[in-house]
N, C-alpha and C positions, 0 to 999 in steps of 0.2 A: 299356426306360432303362439297358441294360446295357453295351448297343452306343454309346450315349452316354456312358457313365464310360468303354470302354474309348478312345471317337474322343479323347476328349477327355484321354486321358493320355498319349496318343501324341502331338498337336499339344503337348501341353507338354514331352514329351522336345523334340521337335524344335525348339523354343523354347528351352532350354536350349543345344544345342548352335549353335546361332543365338548366341547370344547370349556364348555360351563360344569361339569360335570368334571373334567383334569382340573379347571381347579379351584372345587371343592373338597376334590382329592388329599388333595398339595395344603391347601389350611386346614383340613383334618390330621394330613402325615406331620406342620408345621406343629400344631396346636399337644397333638398326642409326644413332640420330641420336648418339649418346650413344658408340658402337663399342664399347660392350659384348658380349663372348665366352661374358659368364657369362647376362647378358640375354639372347641369343640361343639361346643352349643351350634354356634352360629354354623358351625361348618355345617353339620346334622340338620339344624334349620334350614337351610340352604339344599342339599340334598331331599330332605322331604317334598319343597318346593318343586327343586326339579325334575322326581317321581310323579309328581304331578301333571306337571310339561308334557313328559314322556307320552304320561298313556294315553292324553288330549291328542298327541299328534299319534298314536297309535290307532283310538279310533276313527280319526278325519281319515287316517290311510288305508282302515279297514273298511271307510263309507265312501271312498272316489272310486272307486270301478266307474267300468263304463257307460251302466244302467243305473247306476246311483243318482246321479242328478233330472233320472224321467222322476214323470209324476206316478203315482201309480195310487190305486183305486180298488177297495175290501170290501 
C-alpha cells in the first residue's frame, strides 16, 4: 500500500508539471500574439522555474529504486 501511495504521488507531481507546462506555453503564445514583452518575460520565468522542478523530480525518480532507501557504508 505504501508503494502504491508513493507511486500515485509521483504520478500526480508529473501531471501537475504537465499541466503547468501547457499553461505556460499558452501564456507565451498569447504574449507573442499580442507582442507583449511583459507577458513573454513572465512566461519565460515560469518555464525556467518549471524546468528546475522537473530536474528535481527527475533526480528523485533516479534515486527511488528498490535499494535506494537502504543504508550504505563506504
